[in-house]
N, C-alpha and C positions, 0 to 999 in steps of 0.2 A: 114469462115471467122463468127466472133461473130455478128447477127442482133441484131441492138438497136432502141431505141423509134424513132432516127431520121432516120433511113430507113424506118419505118412504115409511118410515117408522110410524107416524101415524097411519097412513093407509093400510098398512099390513098389521096393525096391533102390537108392536113388538118396541125393546126399546132401540135408540140411535147404535147402543154397544152390539144388540145381536146381529143390526143390519150392517154394521161394520165389520163383524167377524164373517156374515155369509159374504160382503161382499172381498173380503179378502182370504178367501176359501180358508176359512178354518174349520176345522173337521168339529167341532165343539158344538154343534146346530142339530138340532132333530130335524129329520129329513122334511116332514108336514111343515115346520115353521120354516126353513130354507125355500122351500115351495112360493109361501106367502110373501115372502120376500120378493122372492124373484118376481110373482105375479106383478107384485106393488110397482117394483122397477120397471118392468115393461110397461104397466099401464101409462104411468109418471112419465117414461120416457126419462129415466135418471141417468145421470153418467159421472160416475167417481170422481174428485177433483185429484189428480197427482199430485200437483203441488201439495194441496192439504195432508195426504196421504204420505208424501214426502216429508213434510215437517213433524209429523206424528212418526212414522218410524225410523226416519233418519237417512230413509232408502227412498231413491226415485224409480228403480226398476228400468233405469234407461243406460244405455253406453252411449259414448258418443264415439263417432266414426271419422277421421281424418283421410279422405282418399284424394289421390292426387288428378284425377281425369275421368270421371264418369262416364263421359264419353269414347274411352281407349277401352276396348274390349277386354285387357285383360284383367284391369281394375274392376269392371262391372261383374266379370265373372267369380274376383275376390269374394265382390260385395254380396253376392248371393248366398256364397257359403257362411259368409258372416251372419247374414239375413235368419237364414236356416239354424241355424245353431242357438242364434237368439232366441226365434219364434220356440224353438222346444223348450230351452229353460225362462221362457217368459219374461225375457227383456225386449224391452222397446229399443228403436236406435236413433240414434240423429245423426243422419248422412252429411258431412260437409266435403265441398269441392275445395279444393287449395291452388288450382291449377299449377301443381309442382312450382311454387315460390314460396322461399322462407318465410318472409314477410307475413303472406297469408296464412302460411301453414301454424307461425306462431298465433296471429290473430285468433283463428279458429280453434286452436288448443286453447288457449284463455278464455273464451265466449264458452266453451262446451264446458269448463271446469267451474264458471259460472253459474252455468245453468245445476250445476250439483249431479252430474253424471256419478252413477255408481264407480264407472270404467272407463279405460280409453283404449281404442285402438288406433294407431298411427300405423297409416301409410305413405311412404313419400321416399323420396332419396335421400340424402348423405344428413345424417342425425348431426347437429352442429352444437356448439356449448350453447347456443341461444334456444334449442330445443331442449337441450338436459336445462336447463333453467328455468325454463316455463315448468318441465314435467316435477322437478323436486318444488314447485310451490302447492303441491298438492299432495294428500296421502293415498287417494285413490289408487288403484292398480291401474297398470298400463303395459301394454302389448304390443311391442314392433311388429308389422304384420308386412312380409315383404320385404322387407330390411330389417338393420342388425347396426349397432354403435358399437366403435371399436372396443370398448371397456368391458362389453359384455355383460352390464352391470344390468340393462333393462331386459325383461324378458322378450323373446322373437321366434318367429317362424319364420323361416325360407327355405330354399336351396341353396347349393354350393354353386354359386353364380361362374368361377372362377373354373370349377370342376367342368360345370355344363358347356362352358365356351369350348374347353380344352377338348371336350368329347367330337363337340359338332367339327372343331378344324381336324382334329385326329382321323375323324371319318372321312375327309376329303384326302388326306395324307394316304391312308390307308388304300384310298381307291386311285392313286397313283398321281394325284395331284402336288404340286411342287412348288408353283406361281399361285399363290393365295393371297387374294388381297381382304382389307377388314374394312367394312363399314362400321364404325363405332359410335360409339355415343359419349354425352360429355364426361370428362373424366369425375368432376366433383361427385357426379351419380355414382357412390362407392361398387353399388351392387351391378348392377346394368351398363355403367359405363367402365370403371377401372376395372370390376375385377373380371368383367367379360373380355377386355381388351386384355389381360394378364395372361387369361387362359390362351389366346390366341396365341400370344409371344411365346408364352412355356410351350404350346404343342409345337409349334414352328423350331424351336431352339432344340428339344427334346428329339425331333425326329432328324438333327444333325444341319438342318438348313440355316439360312441368313436370314436376319429379319430385313424387308428393304421397306425403309420409311416412305419410299414413294407408292408405296401398296394401302397405306394407310391414310384414310380419310375420317372426318370427326363430323356426325351428323347430330339429330336430337332427338332420335328415336322413332320418329314418325316416317310415313310414305313418302311426302314429297321430298324429305333430303335424301334418301334411298335412291329417290330419282335421281335427285342433282349429283349425288359422288358417284353415283354408279356413269352419270353422263360424262363426268371428268374422268375416270378414268379411261371411258372409250373415246375422247376426244384427245388423250393425251398421247393415246397410242399405246398403253401399257399391257406389256406380254403377260396376260394372265390369263388363267385357266377356269378358275375358280374363286368366288366370294364368298367369305363370312361375315353375314349380315349380324349384330347384337340384338337385333327383333325383329320379328315375323315382319310387322310394318314397313320398316326399310327394305326388308328381303325383298317384297312384293313391289316395291319402288324399281328396286334393281333389275328384277326380272321384266317389269315393262319399258324401263330404261333399255335394256338389251333388245328385246323385241321391237320398239322405235327405231333401235339401228338398225334394223333387217337381220340381226342374228337369233340364234334359237339358245333354248335353256332346254336341256344340259346341253346338246350337241354342241355349242360353240362354247358356252361358259356355262359352269355348274354353279347352284347357289345354295346354300345352306344358313341356317337362324337359330335363334333361340325363343320360346315360349309357346307354340303350336296353339295361337289361336284361331278361332273359328275360322278365318280365312284363308289359314292355311292349306285348308282341305278344301278349297272353291278356284281359288286362282288355279291356272293352266300355264305351265304343269303344275300337278300337286307338288307342294313344298314340303321336301326333306326339312326336319326343324327338330330341336332336343327341346321336350316338352316339358314345362312345369307345372305342375299339379295346381293351377290357379282356386279352383274351386276349395281343393283340399288347405292348401294356405290359408283362405278365409276361414275356414270351420275349423281347422286346428287352433288358430289363432284364438277365435271366439271360444271354444272349449276352454282352453288354457286362462283367458281372462275370466272366467264363471269361477273356476278352482280357485283364483285368486281375491274375487270381489266374498266369496264365502270362507274365507283363510283354508281354504284344502290344502292338504299337504300334496305337493307336486315331486315328478319326479327327476324332472330337467326343465330348466327354463330357457334353454338355448335349442330349438330344435330344428334340424335340417331335414324337408322330406327329400323322397327321392326324386330325380330326373331320368328321362327315357328317350332314347332318339329314335323317332320315328321315322322310318324308312320310305319316303314317297319317288317321286319321280324327275327333282330337279339336280340331281346328281348323276354322273355317268362315270364308268372305270376308263383311266387313259389307257 
């Protein structure tokens, strides 16, 4: 039989209002009374009804988090940052995997809003008009985490993806490389796909080099496509000395394709990327990459959301966190 707040009140000899104050951490309860209530809660095995508490307070202390792919280590690190800050401010999170499909993203957004979450964190690719329409159906605060939308009307936390890619390609150019291939991602993804492509193009042009379309292949951000696109470059006998892959996963795939062909990294072809996932420091040779602070992106996004949920004043709603070039062993000087 379900234990209710009435049972706890009867067991501890206090009113239901007093039990409610204890459960909700109201300071206006005497220590000895608080102890009696907690003793009764422990004895009876009472668990507060979050739905009922939400109806009374109009708050559920729950945050919805839409994540593209929990199996992708970069997103799991962001989610860890979100969870740690949520726990610090006593919020529960509902984590929904969207598989980076727009239809599913819209579906889970609507589902979370129907569950009356107090706030929403959205991690995904391109924020479309359909996303914005879904966001406008609610009054709860929304923060974009690791992405942004063009009008910048929705608060967001991210890095400058174009500059991160630019810095990676410039690092190759500074080492004497001129024939630099790109293993890019879907251009519909404005951050990882299009912005990082633009960073590559800008770095090539700023160095006075000519963009060679034959040295550009578009993958899907994952290991297998990095392997496949690198095999294409090798089989087509392209004269390249270095490869910039827009994600570490694709870069690791490229390294393995190069090694499978009997060549060496970086002796024959240098490889660089963006992200700095854990595998970047486990692959051999160790991968040179531009690190984005995944944990911090999640933590700062959640902190921004906590401020918005309590109407706390914020200094800026569009936050760009710094990135850093991590020099390892996959790039050599010419």
